[in-house]
Every structure is written in C-alpha cells, then in structure tokens.
C-alpha positions as CSV (number, residue, x, y, z in Angstrom):
1,M,12.2,-6.0,-63.2
2,S,13.4,-3.1,-61.3
3,G,14.1,-3.9,-57.6
4,P,14.3,-1.3,-54.7
5,A,16.0,2.2,-55.6
6,G,15.5,1.5,-58.9
7,D,18.6,-1.1,-59.0
8,P,17.4,-3.9,-62.0
9,G,17.1,-7.0,-60.4
10,A,18.0,-6.2,-56.9
11,S,15.0,-8.3,-55.5
12,L,15.8,-11.0,-57.8
13,R,18.4,-13.8,-57.0
14,F,20.2,-14.9,-60.2
15,E,22.5,-18.0,-60.3
16,P,25.3,-18.1,-62.1
17,T,24.4,-18.0,-65.8
18,Y,26.4,-17.6,-69.0
19,L,25.4,-16.9,-72.8
20,V,27.7,-18.7,-74.9
21,T,27.8,-17.9,-78.6
22,A,29.6,-20.3,-80.8
23,A,30.5,-19.2,-84.1
24,F,30.4,-21.8,-86.9
25,A,33.0,-22.6,-89.3
26,A,32.7,-21.5,-93.3
27,D,32.3,-25.2,-94.1
28,A,30.0,-26.3,-91.1
29,A,27.3,-27.5,-93.0
30,T,29.8,-29.9,-94.6
31,R,31.8,-30.5,-91.2
32,R,29.5,-30.9,-88.6
33,E,27.5,-34.0,-90.4
34,P,29.8,-36.7,-88.7
35,H,29.6,-35.2,-85.3
36,R,25.9,-34.0,-85.4
37,A,24.2,-37.2,-83.6
38,A,27.0,-37.0,-80.9
39,H,26.4,-33.2,-80.4
40,L,22.8,-33.6,-80.1
41,A,23.0,-36.1,-77.7
42,R,25.3,-33.6,-75.6
43,V,22.8,-30.8,-75.7
44,R,19.8,-33.4,-75.0
45,A,22.1,-34.8,-71.9
46,L,23.0,-30.8,-70.9
47,L,19.0,-29.8,-70.9
48,A,18.0,-32.8,-69.2
49,D,20.3,-32.3,-66.3
50,G,19.4,-28.6,-66.2
51,T,23.2,-27.1,-67.3
52,A,21.7,-25.8,-70.4
53,L,18.6,-23.5,-69.8
54,V,18.3,-23.1,-73.6
55,A,20.3,-24.3,-76.9
56,G,19.9,-23.7,-80.3
57,A,21.3,-22.0,-83.4
58,R,21.0,-18.2,-84.6
59,A,18.5,-18.4,-87.6
60,D,21.2,-17.3,-89.9
61,L,23.0,-20.2,-89.0
62,T,26.1,-18.4,-88.1
63,A,26.3,-19.5,-84.6
64,S,24.9,-21.8,-82.2
65,V,23.6,-20.0,-78.8
66,L,23.4,-21.7,-75.5
67,V,22.1,-20.3,-71.7
68,L,24.2,-22.5,-69.3
69,R,24.4,-22.6,-65.4
70,A,28.0,-22.9,-64.4
71,A,30.2,-21.9,-61.5
72,D,32.0,-19.0,-63.8
73,A,32.6,-18.2,-67.3
74,T,35.8,-20.7,-67.1
75,A,33.3,-23.5,-66.3
76,A,30.7,-22.9,-68.6
77,R,33.4,-22.5,-71.7
78,A,34.9,-25.8,-70.2
79,I,31.2,-27.4,-70.7
80,V,31.3,-26.2,-74.4
81,E,34.8,-27.1,-75.3
82,Q,33.8,-30.9,-74.2
83,D,31.3,-30.6,-77.1
84,P,32.1,-32.4,-80.6
85,Y,31.2,-29.7,-82.6
86,W,34.0,-27.9,-80.5
87,R,36.6,-30.7,-80.8
88,H,36.1,-31.1,-84.6
89,G,36.3,-27.8,-85.8
90,V,32.5,-27.2,-86.3
91,W,32.6,-24.0,-84.2
92,T,35.6,-21.9,-84.3
93,A,35.0,-19.2,-81.9
94,L,33.4,-19.1,-78.5
95,D,31.9,-15.9,-76.5
96,V,31.0,-16.2,-72.9
97,V,29.4,-13.6,-71.2
98,D,27.6,-13.2,-67.8
99,Y,24.0,-13.4,-68.6
100,L,21.0,-12.5,-65.9
101,A,18.4,-15.4,-67.0
102,A,15.0,-14.6,-65.8
103,T,13.8,-18.1,-64.6
104,P,10.8,-19.4,-62.5
105,H,13.5,-20.3,-59.7
106,T,15.2,-16.4,-60.0
107,L,11.5,-15.0,-59.9
108,G,10.8,-16.7,-56.8
109,R,8.7,-19.4,-58.2
110,T,9.8,-23.3,-58.0
C-alpha cells in the first residue's frame, strides 16, 4: 500500500482510528462473570454503530483488543473507560495507539 514517492498510505485517506489493548486482571475469569452480559451488549452496540471496527481478545486471554473510530486518542480511551470491564476492574491497563485501518472506505471503495 505505497503511495507516490514511496510514502506508505500517501494515496489513502485514513480516518482517525485507534488500536486499544486492554489488559485483563489476573483474576479476570472470575471477576468478569457478573459484568459479561453488559460488556458484550456494549461491544455489540459499538460494532453496530461503526465505532468499533473489530473487537475481541488475544488467544492467550491476556487482553482484549479493539480497533475504534474516534476523534482522537483521548476520545478512544473514554469509549473504553465506559465499558463495564474497565469500570469493574476486569481490565487493569489500557494502551491506546494510532492505527492506520485499511477498510473499504480508506481504500476508496464504499
């Protein structure tokens, strides 16, 4: 995906997107159970309205991973901080980084 003059992504228009990694607490398997239904409902809503492009967990179950559309990193963090898993200590740390998401929209196909 190189653009003119070897600039990766120069011909693509990326919208503000963030990769969020939310680390699970050591006792997350127990801690998450009372909040799982509310968490899954929130994830479904974020996927349905297009805020989340992808949501899931690492296969080793050490963290959840989300790709979010947001105005900036602060807004992406705020979205995740509203999740029941964050509010109830199922997630213990958040890492939010800029992410260049290749989607039909960014690739010019809508």
